[in-house]
Backbone of each chain as ProteinMPNN parsed JSONL, in Angstrom:
{"seq_chain_A": "MYQKSIIHYMTKICIDILFFAGIICCAYIPFSSRLLWNYYGVANQTELFVKVILLCSGICCVYILWQLKVIFKTLLEGNPFIHANVACLRKISISCLVISIIYLVKMIFMPTISTIVIIAIFVVGCLLCLTLKDLFKQSIYYKDENDLTV", "coords_chain_A": {"N_chain_A": [[20.564, -7.22, 17.212], [17.632, -9.169, 16.526], [16.441, -11.3, 19.022], [15.4, -14.514, 19.055], [12.819, -16.118, 20.868], [11.531, -18.782, 22.883], [9.096, -18.209, 23.896], [7.921, -16.515, 22.029], [7.482, -18.299, 19.928], [5.708, -20.051, 21.184], [3.563, -18.352, 21.67], [2.844, -17.759, 19.051], [1.982, -20.292, 18.225], [-0.223, -20.629, 19.916], [-1.859, -18.551, 18.977], [-2.314, -19.471, 16.386], [-3.752, -21.856, 16.916], [-6.006, -20.803, 18.198], [-7.016, -19.3, 16.101], [-7.825, -21.21, 14.144], [-9.622, -22.639, 15.722], [-11.455, -20.645, 16.187], [-12.527, -20.249, 13.624], [-13.824, -22.688, 13.27], [-15.696, -22.552, 15.358], [-17.229, -20.323, 14.555], [-18.303, -21.356, 12.214], [-19.935, -23.295, 13.316], [-21.909, -21.895, 14.68], [-24.485, -21.309, 13.328], [-25.733, -23.748, 13.686], [-26.201, -24.106, 16.339], [-28.411, -24.206, 18.027], [-29.483, -25.982, 20.012], [-27.422, -25.972, 21.874], [-27.407, -23.291, 22.681], [-29.917, -23.109, 23.946], [-29.811, -25.146, 25.938], [-27.555, -24.483, 27.544], [-27.476, -21.715, 27.878], [-30.02, -20.824, 28.072], [-31.378, -19.51, 26.027], [-34.143, -18.273, 24.478], [-36.482, -19.201, 21.823], [-37.414, -16.899, 20.51], [-35.403, -15.0, 20.7], [-33.287, -16.253, 19.614], [-32.284, -16.043, 16.932], [-31.326, -13.422, 16.896], [-29.278, -13.56, 18.849], [-27.61, -15.417, 17.596], [-26.816, -13.971, 15.326], [-25.402, -11.878, 16.531], [-23.339, -13.343, 17.788], [-22.135, -14.514, 15.544], [-21.263, -12.294, 14.0], [-19.51, -10.975, 15.798], [-17.783, -13.07, 16.198], [-16.621, -13.43, 13.654], [-15.227, -11.007, 13.477], [-13.405, -11.379, 15.569], [-11.927, -13.567, 14.611], [-10.746, -12.317, 12.442], [-9.133, -10.468, 13.792], [-7.351, -12.263, 14.992], [-6.16, -13.282, 12.71], [-4.775, -11.027, 11.742], [-2.999, -10.748, 13.856], [-1.525, -13.086, 13.489], [-0.182, -12.396, 11.153], [1.411, -10.288, 12.1], [3.002, -11.64, 13.998], [4.352, -13.378, 12.354], [6.121, -11.694, 10.997], [7.55, -10.87, 13.19], [8.863, -13.22, 14.005], [10.453, -13.524, 11.799], [12.297, -11.624, 12.257], [12.026, -8.966, 11.668], [10.049, -6.849, 12.678], [9.363, -4.176, 12.636], [7.799, -2.681, 10.477], [5.874, -1.014, 7.921], [3.649, -2.46, 7.199], [2.85, -3.782, 9.504], [1.976, -1.675, 11.047], [-0.329, -1.031, 9.67], [-1.727, -3.431, 10.139], [-2.175, -3.261, 12.915], [-3.828, -1.068, 13.005], [-6.047, -2.115, 11.707], [-6.762, -4.093, 13.547], [-7.538, -2.522, 15.71], [-9.78, -1.251, 14.666], [-11.433, -3.472, 14.287], [-11.809, -4.247, 16.964], [-13.274, -2.074, 17.836], [-15.568, -2.388, 16.304], [-16.562, -4.779, 17.372], [-17.16, -3.932, 19.972], [-19.215, -2.138, 19.403], [-21.107, -3.879, 18.338], [-21.731, -5.392, 20.61], [-22.702, -3.403, 22.164], [-25.084, -2.817, 20.916], [-26.322, -5.242, 21.437], [-26.522, -4.972, 24.16], [-28.547, -3.109, 24.441], [-30.865, -4.534, 23.823], [-30.625, -6.96, 25.19], [-29.6, -6.766, 28.081], [-26.775, -7.597, 30.006], [-24.397, -8.352, 32.593], [-22.01, -9.468, 31.745], [-21.908, -8.599, 29.14], [-21.375, -5.88, 29.419], [-18.789, -6.064, 30.44], [-17.459, -7.229, 28.256], [-17.754, -5.168, 26.365], [-16.25, -3.136, 27.609], [-13.705, -4.345, 27.667], [-13.092, -4.596, 24.911], [-13.208, -1.938, 24.055], [-11.076, -0.793, 25.458], [-9.108, -2.423, 24.379], [-9.163, -1.535, 21.711], [-8.242, 1.109, 22.015], [-5.707, 0.582, 23.044], [-4.489, -0.742, 20.899], [-4.439, 1.307, 19.023], [-2.631, 3.011, 20.242], [-0.367, 1.354, 20.282], [0.03, 1.169, 17.559], [0.895, 3.756, 16.928], [3.241, 3.724, 18.381], [4.7, 1.776, 16.992], [4.988, 3.109, 14.585], [6.682, 5.189, 15.297], [8.869, 3.692, 16.089], [9.632, 2.597, 13.64], [10.534, 4.894, 12.39], [12.798, 5.509, 14.002], [14.3, 3.21, 13.533], [14.795, 3.397, 10.79], [16.358, 5.724, 10.804], [18.543, 4.731, 12.224], [19.397, 2.664, 10.534], [20.243, 4.134, 8.374], [22.415, 5.422, 9.341], [25.778, 5.746, 9.038]], "CA_chain_A": [[19.875, -8.236, 16.41], [16.453, -9.73, 17.187], [16.698, -12.59, 19.661], [14.182, -15.326, 19.065], [12.573, -16.72, 22.172], [10.526, -19.845, 22.832], [7.809, -17.582, 24.225], [7.351, -16.016, 20.769], [6.974, -19.459, 19.189], [4.53, -20.564, 21.904], [2.464, -17.405, 21.422], [2.423, -17.969, 17.646], [1.224, -21.552, 18.175], [-1.527, -20.356, 20.565], [-2.662, -17.739, 18.058], [-2.714, -20.363, 15.281], [-4.799, -22.762, 17.425], [-7.211, -19.993, 18.421], [-7.515, -18.885, 14.784], [-8.577, -22.319, 13.53], [-10.763, -22.923, 16.618], [-12.421, -19.573, 15.941], [-13.208, -20.529, 12.35], [-14.732, -23.823, 13.515], [-16.805, -22.064, 16.199], [-18.086, -19.467, 13.725], [-19.035, -22.236, 11.29], [-20.91, -24.068, 14.101], [-22.944, -21.031, 15.269], [-25.848, -21.487, 12.777], [-26.309, -25.039, 14.089], [-25.985, -24.21, 17.782], [-29.676, -23.913, 18.734], [-29.622, -26.8, 21.228], [-26.405, -25.502, 22.825], [-27.861, -22.003, 23.212], [-31.056, -23.336, 24.851], [-29.41, -25.975, 27.082], [-26.548, -23.907, 28.43], [-27.65, -20.284, 28.125], [-31.457, -20.521, 28.23], [-31.815, -18.547, 25.005], [-35.443, -18.68, 23.939], [-36.613, -19.204, 20.355], [-37.629, -15.548, 19.957], [-34.14, -14.233, 20.66], [-32.22, -17.131, 19.113], [-31.679, -15.497, 15.701], [-30.592, -12.216, 17.296], [-28.042, -13.995, 19.533], [-26.742, -16.057, 16.592], [-26.232, -12.898, 14.495], [-24.408, -11.193, 17.389], [-22.184, -14.24, 17.957], [-21.461, -14.708, 14.25], [-20.575, -11.045, 13.613], [-18.363, -10.749, 16.69], [-16.853, -14.176, 15.944], [-15.871, -13.118, 12.424], [-14.277, -9.929, 13.829], [-12.34, -11.974, 16.4], [-11.072, -14.368, 13.722], [-9.987, -11.324, 11.676], [-8.099, -9.964, 14.706], [-6.348, -13.328, 15.124], [-5.446, -13.356, 11.429], [-3.83, -9.906, 11.719], [-1.954, -11.079, 14.834], [-0.676, -14.087, 12.822], [0.677, -11.659, 10.213], [2.399, -9.548, 12.899], [3.939, -12.581, 14.602], [5.198, -13.936, 11.294], [7.221, -10.735, 10.778], [8.364, -10.879, 14.407], [9.733, -14.4, 13.968], [11.446, -13.329, 10.722], [13.304, -10.7, 12.78], [11.844, -7.604, 11.153], [8.661, -6.484, 12.963], [9.071, -2.737, 12.513], [7.507, -2.36, 9.082], [4.603, -0.293, 7.771], [2.543, -3.434, 7.115], [2.386, -4.063, 10.87], [1.213, -0.496, 11.478], [-1.658, -1.223, 9.062], [-2.372, -4.547, 10.87], [-2.638, -2.778, 14.224], [-4.977, -0.188, 12.75], [-7.19, -2.994, 11.398], [-7.157, -4.75, 14.8], [-8.249, -1.532, 16.538], [-11.109, -1.062, 14.049], [-12.206, -4.684, 14.605], [-12.192, -4.163, 18.388], [-14.342, -1.076, 17.925], [-16.779, -2.996, 15.72], [-17.076, -5.753, 18.359], [-17.806, -3.208, 21.089], [-20.482, -1.588, 18.901], [-22.032, -5.022, 18.226], [-22.214, -5.755, 21.948], [-23.496, -2.257, 22.649], [-26.417, -3.066, 20.352], [-26.865, -6.37, 22.216], [-26.804, -4.429, 25.496], [-29.82, -2.391, 24.383], [-31.976, -5.496, 23.784], [-30.415, -8.037, 26.173], [-28.523, -6.308, 28.971], [-26.18, -8.501, 31.003], [-23.131, -7.817, 33.138], [-20.901, -9.943, 30.904], [-21.881, -7.742, 27.94], [-20.666, -4.65, 29.821], [-17.363, -6.429, 30.555], [-16.943, -7.417, 26.886], [-17.658, -3.829, 25.748], [-15.107, -2.442, 28.228], [-12.459, -4.99, 27.223], [-12.788, -4.296, 23.51], [-12.922, -0.495, 23.913], [-9.684, -0.636, 25.925], [-8.283, -3.08, 23.359], [-9.108, -0.631, 20.553], [-7.364, 2.233, 22.355], [-4.338, 0.044, 23.178], [-3.967, -1.02, 19.551], [-4.147, 2.599, 18.386], [-1.387, 3.483, 20.875], [0.709, 0.488, 19.766], [0.225, 1.544, 16.158], [1.739, 4.961, 16.934], [4.561, 3.302, 18.88], [5.362, 1.088, 15.884], [5.341, 4.139, 13.593], [7.857, 5.887, 15.829], [9.967, 2.712, 16.049], [10.066, 2.503, 12.245], [11.307, 6.112, 12.131], [14.102, 5.352, 14.663], [15.021, 2.123, 12.846], [15.295, 3.953, 9.517], [17.464, 6.635, 11.159], [19.682, 3.892, 12.61], [19.863, 1.939, 9.344], [20.912, 5.076, 7.462], [23.572, 6.021, 10.012], [26.957, 5.001, 8.607]], "C_chain_A": [[18.72, -8.821, 17.211], [16.768, -11.117, 17.731], [15.4, -13.367, 19.721], [14.054, -16.009, 20.417], [11.489, -17.769, 22.02], [9.132, -19.29, 23.14], [7.126, -17.078, 22.955], [6.754, -17.163, 19.965], [5.703, -20.002, 19.832], [3.32, -19.667, 21.66], [1.928, -17.584, 20.005], [1.57, -19.236, 17.531], [-0.164, -21.348, 18.782], [-2.432, -19.569, 19.631], [-3.169, -18.59, 16.899], [-3.863, -21.274, 15.722], [-6.108, -21.995, 17.602], [-7.854, -19.583, 17.099], [-8.371, -19.988, 14.168], [-9.779, -22.716, 14.383], [-11.86, -21.889, 16.406], [-13.21, -19.797, 14.668], [-14.229, -21.647, 12.542], [-15.945, -23.37, 14.324], [-17.774, -21.205, 15.379], [-18.919, -20.315, 12.765], [-20.137, -22.998, 12.017], [-22.085, -23.227, 14.599], [-24.331, -21.234, 14.66], [-26.531, -22.778, 13.234], [-26.311, -25.218, 15.6], [-27.249, -23.966, 18.602], [-29.772, -24.669, 20.054], [-28.666, -26.304, 22.312], [-26.874, -24.211, 23.496], [-29.003, -22.202, 24.216], [-30.595, -24.063, 26.114], [-28.52, -25.233, 28.063], [-26.799, -22.445, 28.77], [-29.116, -19.865, 28.255], [-31.97, -19.51, 27.221], [-33.093, -19.062, 24.359], [-35.49, -18.547, 22.417], [-36.724, -17.803, 19.763], [-36.321, -14.782, 19.781], [-32.997, -15.02, 20.016], [-31.505, -16.533, 17.906], [-30.808, -14.293, 16.015], [-29.248, -12.608, 17.929], [-27.079, -14.62, 18.519], [-26.068, -15.007, 15.717], [-25.132, -12.18, 15.275], [-23.145, -12.048, 17.482], [-21.404, -14.394, 16.651], [-20.648, -13.471, 13.859], [-19.341, -10.816, 14.494], [-17.325, -11.854, 16.505], [-15.999, -13.931, 14.716], [-14.833, -12.027, 12.711], [-13.117, -10.487, 14.654], [-11.378, -12.798, 15.54], [-10.192, -13.436, 12.882], [-8.843, -10.754, 12.524], [-6.978, -10.986, 14.84], [-5.533, -13.467, 13.844], [-4.392, -12.237, 11.343], [-2.68, -10.148, 12.709], [-0.993, -12.123, 14.26], [0.319, -13.398, 11.884], [1.792, -10.937, 10.982], [3.443, -10.499, 13.466], [4.856, -13.229, 13.566], [6.385, -12.999, 11.054], [8.147, -10.682, 11.996], [9.341, -12.045, 14.388], [10.754, -14.336, 12.832], [12.532, -12.339, 11.134], [13.159, -9.267, 12.302], [10.409, -7.114, 11.406], [8.319, -5.014, 12.71], [8.947, -2.344, 11.05], [6.122, -1.726, 9.005], [3.397, -1.237, 7.685], [1.974, -3.732, 8.501], [1.619, -2.888, 11.456], [-0.217, -0.615, 10.937], [-2.421, -2.332, 9.785], [-2.941, -4.063, 12.202], [-3.839, -1.852, 14.074], [-6.232, -1.03, 12.478], [-7.687, -3.694, 12.665], [-7.956, -3.777, 15.655], [-9.655, -1.291, 15.982], [-12.003, -2.263, 14.366], [-12.682, -4.674, 16.051], [-13.348, -3.182, 18.559], [-15.658, -1.642, 17.398], [-17.401, -3.979, 16.716], [-17.76, -5.024, 19.507], [-19.131, -2.594, 20.643], [-21.532, -2.697, 18.812], [-22.609, -5.356, 19.605], [-22.965, -4.613, 22.605], [-24.942, -2.397, 22.159], [-27.095, -4.196, 21.14], [-27.312, -5.889, 23.598], [-28.18, -3.76, 25.551], [-30.986, -3.38, 24.501], [-31.855, -6.578, 24.844], [-29.286, -7.642, 27.121], [-28.076, -7.387, 29.946], [-24.859, -7.879, 31.456], [-21.956, -8.231, 32.254], [-20.785, -9.103, 29.637], [-21.122, -6.452, 28.244], [-19.163, -4.922, 29.876], [-16.748, -6.555, 29.164], [-16.766, -6.065, 26.208], [-16.429, -3.105, 26.291], [-13.79, -3.01, 27.725], [-12.108, -4.573, 25.801], [-12.595, -2.798, 23.254], [-11.478, -0.22, 24.339], [-8.717, -1.266, 24.914], [-8.092, -2.201, 22.138], [-8.127, 0.51, 20.833], [-5.907, 1.78, 22.477], [-3.71, -0.198, 21.809], [-3.629, 0.275, 18.814], [-2.843, 3.174, 18.945], [-0.194, 2.678, 20.353], [1.049, 0.836, 18.321], [1.146, 2.767, 16.074], [3.147, 4.649, 17.42], [5.366, 2.642, 17.766], [5.836, 2.101, 14.842], [6.615, 4.852, 14.018], [9.077, 4.971, 15.776], [10.519, 2.577, 14.635], [10.945, 3.711, 11.902], [12.7, 5.985, 12.728], [14.934, 4.276, 13.972], [15.607, 2.631, 11.529], [16.478, 4.889, 9.766], [18.723, 5.821, 11.469], [20.269, 3.171, 11.403], [20.638, 2.853, 8.403], [21.995, 5.882, 8.175], [24.776, 5.142, 9.715], [28.062, 5.123, 9.648]], "O_chain_A": [[18.812, -8.955, 18.431], [17.281, -11.985, 17.024], [14.429, -12.944, 20.349], [15.042, -16.42, 21.025], [10.632, -17.667, 21.142], [8.121, -19.838, 22.699], [5.909, -17.193, 22.811], [5.671, -17.038, 19.393], [4.748, -20.365, 19.145], [2.202, -20.147, 21.47], [0.717, -17.565, 19.781], [0.56, -19.25, 16.826], [-1.161, -21.828, 18.242], [-3.618, -19.87, 19.5], [-4.318, -18.45, 16.478], [-4.836, -21.446, 14.988], [-7.176, -22.466, 17.212], [-9.078, -19.524, 16.986], [-9.494, -19.743, 13.726], [-10.827, -23.084, 13.853], [-13.047, -22.213, 16.441], [-14.418, -19.564, 14.63], [-15.352, -21.57, 12.045], [-17.077, -23.748, 14.025], [-18.991, -21.347, 15.497], [-20.093, -20.03, 12.532], [-21.163, -23.318, 11.417], [-23.144, -23.772, 14.908], [-25.297, -21.327, 15.418], [-27.755, -22.891, 13.178], [-26.41, -26.341, 16.095], [-27.16, -23.559, 19.761], [-30.098, -24.087, 21.089], [-29.02, -26.219, 23.488], [-26.758, -24.05, 24.711], [-29.043, -21.518, 25.239], [-30.935, -23.659, 27.226], [-28.704, -25.338, 29.276], [-26.385, -21.976, 29.83], [-29.416, -18.7, 28.515], [-32.886, -18.742, 27.515], [-33.121, -20.144, 23.773], [-34.657, -17.875, 21.808], [-36.213, -17.532, 18.677], [-36.158, -14.015, 18.832], [-31.88, -14.517, 19.89], [-30.276, -16.514, 17.852], [-29.707, -14.147, 15.485], [-28.207, -12.05, 17.58], [-25.873, -14.38, 18.577], [-24.885, -15.13, 15.398], [-24.059, -11.908, 14.738], [-22.032, -11.558, 17.287], [-20.173, -14.404, 16.65], [-19.495, -13.581, 13.442], [-18.261, -10.503, 13.992], [-16.126, -11.61, 16.639], [-14.796, -14.189, 14.728], [-13.696, -12.11, 12.246], [-11.968, -10.097, 14.448], [-10.162, -12.732, 15.721], [-9.022, -13.737, 12.642], [-7.726, -10.58, 12.036], [-5.8, -10.632, 14.808], [-4.335, -13.743, 13.901], [-3.259, -12.475, 10.924], [-1.532, -9.797, 12.434], [0.212, -12.06, 14.508], [1.495, -13.759, 11.826], [2.956, -10.965, 10.582], [4.638, -10.204, 13.425], [5.996, -13.583, 13.868], [7.521, -13.455, 10.922], [9.355, -10.48, 11.867], [10.516, -11.879, 14.718], [11.789, -15.001, 12.881], [13.557, -12.218, 10.464], [14.054, -8.446, 12.501], [9.633, -6.975, 10.461], [7.15, -4.648, 12.586], [9.857, -1.759, 10.463], [5.303, -1.882, 9.911], [2.278, -0.87, 8.046], [0.766, -3.911, 8.658], [0.715, -3.078, 12.27], [-1.186, -0.339, 11.645], [-3.622, -2.203, 10.024], [-4.062, -4.417, 12.569], [-4.748, -1.852, 14.904], [-7.325, -0.711, 12.948], [-8.892, -3.871, 12.843], [-8.952, -4.168, 16.264], [-10.609, -1.143, 16.746], [-13.183, -2.1, 14.676], [-13.82, -5.046, 16.337], [-14.279, -3.427, 19.327], [-16.722, -1.407, 17.97], [-18.62, -4.009, 16.884], [-18.821, -5.446, 19.966], [-20.076, -2.537, 21.43], [-22.695, -2.491, 19.161], [-23.811, -5.574, 19.752], [-23.775, -4.835, 23.505], [-25.891, -2.13, 22.895], [-28.28, -4.118, 21.465], [-28.33, -6.331, 24.13], [-28.882, -3.83, 26.559], [-31.971, -3.107, 25.186], [-32.867, -7.066, 25.348], [-28.159, -8.118, 26.989], [-28.894, -8.009, 30.623], [-24.294, -7.009, 30.794], [-21.026, -7.455, 32.038], [-19.686, -8.916, 29.116], [-20.324, -5.987, 27.43], [-18.361, -4.109, 29.416], [-15.652, -6.052, 28.916], [-15.753, -5.828, 25.55], [-15.656, -2.529, 25.526], [-12.869, -2.263, 27.396], [-10.96, -4.235, 25.515], [-11.883, -2.427, 22.321], [-10.751, 0.503, 23.658], [-7.652, -0.717, 24.631], [-6.994, -2.124, 21.587], [-7.287, 0.836, 19.995], [-4.99, 2.493, 22.071], [-2.537, 0.107, 21.593], [-2.651, 0.333, 18.069], [-2.049, 3.755, 18.206], [0.852, 3.239, 20.025], [2.211, 0.799, 17.917], [2.062, 2.808, 15.252], [4.123, 5.228, 16.943], [6.558, 2.906, 17.608], [6.928, 1.978, 14.289], [7.511, 5.09, 13.208], [10.181, 5.413, 15.46], [11.73, 2.457, 14.447], [11.961, 3.58, 11.219], [13.687, 6.306, 12.066], [16.15, 4.423, 13.844], [16.754, 2.339, 11.19], [17.47, 4.858, 9.039], [19.822, 6.169, 11.039], [21.488, 3.075, 11.261], [21.567, 2.417, 7.723], [22.44, 6.912, 7.667], [24.812, 3.966, 10.076], [29.143, 4.562, 9.468]]}, "seq_chain_B": "MAIIIQLDVMMAKRKIGLMELAEKINITPANLSILKNNKAKAIRLSTLDEICKALNCQPGDIIEYVEDIDGKQNEA", "coords_chain_B": {"N_chain_B": [[18.271, 17.711, 2.074], [20.946, 19.905, 3.128], [23.563, 19.17, 3.342], [26.258, 17.933, 1.577], [27.845, 15.019, 0.442], [31.056, 14.532, -0.577], [32.447, 12.264, -1.232], [32.98, 10.586, -3.423], [34.464, 12.195, -5.094], [36.846, 12.566, -3.644], [37.657, 9.933, -3.481], [38.193, 9.399, -6.164], [40.329, 11.137, -6.534], [42.238, 9.976, -4.912], [42.457, 7.603, -6.126], [41.068, 5.204, -5.419], [38.985, 2.395, -4.993], [35.477, 1.531, -4.307], [35.074, -0.921, -2.939], [37.603, -1.447, -1.968], [38.065, 0.744, -0.274], [35.994, 0.371, 1.561], [36.802, -1.975, 2.778], [39.135, -1.102, 3.97], [38.25, 0.771, 5.875], [36.613, -0.726, 7.344], [33.774, -1.021, 7.063], [30.64, -2.073, 5.627], [30.36, -2.555, 2.036], [27.837, -1.815, 1.153], [26.904, 0.039, 3.051], [28.82, 2.025, 2.695], [28.255, 2.754, 0.12], [25.729, 3.866, 0.516], [26.47, 6.158, 1.878], [28.083, 7.405, -0.027], [26.271, 7.97, -2.033], [24.754, 9.997, -1.005], [22.611, 9.208, 0.611], [22.648, 8.747, 3.255], [21.599, 9.389, 6.63], [22.979, 10.128, 8.838], [26.353, 10.313, 10.095], [28.798, 8.512, 11.819], [31.281, 9.758, 14.091], [33.482, 8.141, 14.379], [33.489, 6.681, 12.023], [33.903, 8.744, 10.174], [36.398, 9.498, 11.002], [37.911, 7.219, 10.317], [37.59, 7.253, 7.528], [38.847, 9.666, 6.798], [41.394, 9.06, 7.604], [42.019, 6.918, 5.924], [41.823, 8.112, 3.393], [43.514, 10.161, 3.631], [42.798, 12.916, 4.228], [40.915, 15.918, 5.043], [37.942, 16.371, 7.104], [36.379, 18.371, 5.926], [36.953, 18.099, 3.275], [35.407, 16.081, 2.461], [32.804, 16.518, 3.336], [30.367, 18.865, 2.581], [28.654, 21.927, 2.933], [25.814, 23.139, 1.423], [23.901, 25.873, 0.784], [20.341, 25.829, 0.84], [18.335, 26.879, -1.884], [15.264, 28.284, -2.036], [14.574, 25.988, -0.773], [14.709, 23.752, -2.39], [16.922, 23.141, -3.868], [18.728, 21.025, -3.427], [17.254, 18.752, -3.59], [16.917, 17.212, -5.86]], "CA_chain_B": [[19.311, 18.064, 3.069], [21.915, 20.824, 2.557], [24.924, 18.616, 3.488], [26.603, 17.096, 0.412], [29.022, 14.16, 0.669], [31.897, 14.558, -1.783], [33.34, 11.113, -1.064], [33.384, 10.047, -4.726], [35.518, 13.085, -5.621], [38.095, 12.26, -2.923], [38.04, 8.566, -3.864], [38.781, 9.504, -7.51], [41.642, 11.796, -6.377], [43.178, 9.024, -4.296], [42.409, 6.417, -6.992], [40.698, 4.055, -4.589], [37.625, 1.948, -5.314], [34.513, 1.416, -3.205], [35.304, -2.154, -2.165], [38.895, -1.311, -1.276], [37.883, 1.701, 0.819], [35.111, -0.259, 2.558], [37.619, -2.942, 3.522], [40.125, -0.341, 4.772], [37.631, 1.468, 7.009], [35.861, -1.743, 8.092], [32.308, -0.965, 6.983], [30.186, -2.849, 4.463], [30.246, -1.766, 0.793], [26.471, -1.275, 1.063], [26.854, 1.263, 3.871], [29.67, 3.035, 2.055], [27.491, 3.2, -1.044], [24.679, 4.769, 1.053], [27.141, 7.423, 2.192], [28.587, 7.988, -1.286], [25.133, 8.441, -2.83], [24.019, 11.011, -0.246], [21.375, 8.659, 1.183], [22.829, 8.586, 4.695], [20.976, 10.401, 7.484], [23.974, 10.533, 9.837], [27.623, 9.608, 10.01], [29.463, 8.472, 13.124], [32.603, 10.393, 14.068], [34.481, 7.073, 14.213], [33.523, 6.372, 10.58], [34.532, 9.911, 9.532], [37.822, 9.409, 11.377], [38.507, 6.149, 9.501], [37.599, 7.684, 6.12], [39.9, 10.696, 6.649], [42.682, 8.365, 7.763], [42.231, 6.091, 4.722], [41.958, 8.958, 2.201], [44.503, 11.208, 3.953], [42.183, 14.208, 3.923], [40.192, 16.557, 6.149], [36.476, 16.184, 6.992], [35.823, 19.375, 5.017], [37.151, 17.649, 1.886], [34.372, 15.074, 2.167], [31.472, 17.032, 3.669], [30.198, 20.256, 2.161], [27.329, 22.499, 3.192], [25.332, 23.982, 0.33], [22.663, 26.48, 1.27], [19.162, 25.596, -0.001], [17.65, 28.031, -2.489], [13.833, 27.935, -2.059], [14.41, 24.68, -0.146], [14.568, 22.665, -3.36], [18.114, 22.979, -4.692], [19.44, 19.762, -3.266], [16.334, 17.614, -3.529], [17.043, 16.426, -7.11]], "C_chain_B": [[20.367, 18.914, 2.393], [23.353, 20.316, 2.666], [25.172, 17.667, 2.319], [27.86, 16.303, 0.76], [29.806, 14.082, -0.638], [32.878, 13.385, -1.784], [33.852, 10.59, -2.406], [34.516, 10.879, -5.348], [36.872, 12.724, -4.992], [38.582, 10.86, -3.283], [38.704, 8.577, -5.235], [40.182, 10.125, -7.414], [42.677, 10.821, -5.85], [43.235, 7.706, -5.073], [42.135, 5.144, -6.171], [39.239, 3.7, -4.883], [36.771, 1.78, -4.069], [34.828, 0.226, -2.308], [36.563, -2.032, -1.324], [38.751, -0.386, -0.061], [37.036, 1.089, 1.935], [35.899, -1.236, 3.434], [38.591, -2.225, 4.463], [39.483, 0.254, 6.024], [36.678, 0.561, 7.789], [34.355, -1.455, 8.188], [31.901, -1.711, 5.702], [30.139, -1.959, 3.219], [28.861, -1.138, 0.646], [26.357, 0.038, 1.841], [27.674, 2.384, 3.253], [28.963, 3.613, 0.836], [26.374, 4.17, -0.617], [25.274, 6.143, 1.313], [27.521, 8.158, 0.909], [27.457, 8.593, -2.109], [24.24, 9.429, -2.09], [22.696, 10.515, 0.335], [21.454, 8.573, 2.709], [22.154, 9.733, 5.463], [21.992, 10.939, 8.497], [25.246, 9.741, 9.617], [28.281, 9.668, 11.383], [30.831, 9.147, 12.995], [33.698, 9.346, 13.856], [34.61, 6.697, 12.737], [34.232, 7.496, 9.832], [36.043, 9.898, 9.776], [38.54, 8.379, 10.492], [38.619, 6.568, 8.034], [38.734, 8.692, 5.893], [41.287, 10.064, 6.743], [43.018, 7.614, 6.468], [42.503, 6.948, 3.488], [42.955, 10.107, 2.416], [43.958, 12.599, 3.605], [41.515, 14.761, 5.175], [38.686, 16.295, 5.998], [35.829, 17.154, 6.005], [36.001, 19.024, 3.552], [36.037, 16.699, 1.461], [32.962, 15.643, 2.354], [31.395, 18.508, 3.312], [28.776, 20.711, 2.472], [26.968, 23.424, 2.031], [23.988, 24.543, 0.754], [21.527, 26.232, 0.294], [18.667, 26.912, -0.582], [16.215, 27.612, -2.683], [13.58, 26.544, -1.492], [14.386, 23.522, -1.113], [15.839, 22.347, -4.11], [18.686, 21.583, -4.623], [18.512, 18.555, -3.223], [16.46, 16.722, -4.753], [18.181, 15.411, -7.04]], "O_chain_B": [[20.674, 18.698, 1.22], [24.27, 20.951, 2.146], [24.411, 16.727, 2.092], [28.819, 16.85, 1.304], [29.295, 13.63, -1.663], [33.999, 13.503, -2.277], [35.014, 10.198, -2.522], [35.397, 10.351, -6.028], [37.885, 12.592, -5.678], [39.787, 10.627, -3.378], [39.672, 7.85, -5.457], [41.104, 9.704, -8.113], [43.833, 10.827, -6.273], [43.984, 6.8, -4.708], [42.876, 4.162, -6.235], [38.38, 4.573, -5.005], [37.254, 1.871, -2.94], [34.848, 0.343, -1.082], [36.61, -2.437, -0.163], [39.243, -0.684, 1.027], [37.331, 1.273, 3.116], [35.699, -1.318, 4.646], [38.839, -2.666, 5.585], [40.083, 0.248, 7.099], [36.027, 0.986, 8.744], [33.744, -1.62, 9.244], [32.724, -1.943, 4.816], [29.909, -0.754, 3.324], [28.727, -0.053, 0.08], [25.79, 1.016, 1.355], [27.274, 3.547, 3.281], [29.06, 4.808, 0.556], [26.108, 5.161, -1.296], [24.66, 7.165, 1.008], [27.311, 9.364, 0.778], [27.646, 9.596, -2.797], [23.104, 9.673, -2.497], [21.768, 11.3, 0.53], [20.442, 8.352, 3.375], [22.139, 10.879, 5.014], [21.873, 12.075, 8.956], [25.234, 8.654, 9.04], [28.322, 10.716, 12.027], [31.456, 9.114, 11.935], [34.719, 9.629, 13.229], [35.711, 6.427, 12.257], [35.063, 7.239, 8.961], [36.844, 10.233, 8.903], [39.632, 8.636, 9.985], [39.617, 6.277, 7.375], [39.485, 8.586, 4.923], [42.223, 10.475, 6.059], [44.148, 7.667, 5.981], [43.309, 6.575, 2.635], [43.206, 10.91, 1.517], [44.545, 13.346, 2.822], [41.551, 14.138, 6.236], [38.21, 16.027, 4.894], [34.857, 16.811, 5.332], [35.31, 19.56, 2.686], [35.759, 16.531, 0.274], [32.041, 15.29, 1.617], [32.258, 19.298, 3.697], [27.818, 19.959, 2.292], [27.702, 24.355, 1.7], [23.054, 23.797, 1.047], [21.691, 26.391, -0.916], [18.585, 27.924, 0.114], [15.954, 26.666, -3.427], [12.507, 25.975, -1.696], [14.075, 22.401, -0.711], [15.872, 21.404, -4.901], [19.086, 21.017, -5.64], [18.935, 17.457, -2.861], [16.123, 15.541, -4.665], [18.416, 14.679, -8.001]]}, "name": "protein", "num_of_chains": 2, "seq": "MYQKSIIHYMTKICIDILFFAGIICCAYIPFSSRLLWNYYGVANQTELFVKVILLCSGICCVYILWQLKVIFKTLLEGNPFIHANVACLRKISISCLVISIIYLVKMIFMPTISTIVIIAIFVVGCLLCLTLKDLFKQSIYYKDENDLTVMAIIIQLDVMMAKRKIGLMELAEKINITPANLSILKNNKAKAIRLSTLDEICKALNCQPGDIIEYVEDIDGKQNEA"}
């Protein structure tokens, strides 16, 4: 039987906080001109480009957090090995790939070291999610075999 | 699958119901129903032992192998 742990609840709370914080940050991006100039030295010419990059990647990140919320909800209910979670992991991997493509485009026009790090992180994240997706699929197969063993 | 479970036949011969048999062999009626309706993927030897004990029969009375014809005979 699935044993609930305080760590799972804490992780769920963190994901929930990050999800709502992400929505607020994405909503603030169009009004963040002063912040971009004061803290990052983004000039007027590149401001729109940076805002589009941040908004697109921000929306993808919020989507990833939403899918993680769905997965954790099933985990806390005690039944995480379901086909819906396989679909969630596939969507998370696609989102990670989209974010790395977005930052690859940014890299072409505004190369920075942090951009390279972000691209690497999200490419690895995409591959990890694809692997986890296959692991979940196999787990579902073993669970079904076990459930139908009398 | 080519393995057919003839549990309902043996239960009718021994005049025993599903709930009664489930209680005797200490498994849930739901699991026994899965077995009876040929939905089970595997059966533990301990369960088979309990069923044979309860129904006073041999494993061959409950489990039958029917060869597939064109691989589709037993899919219906």
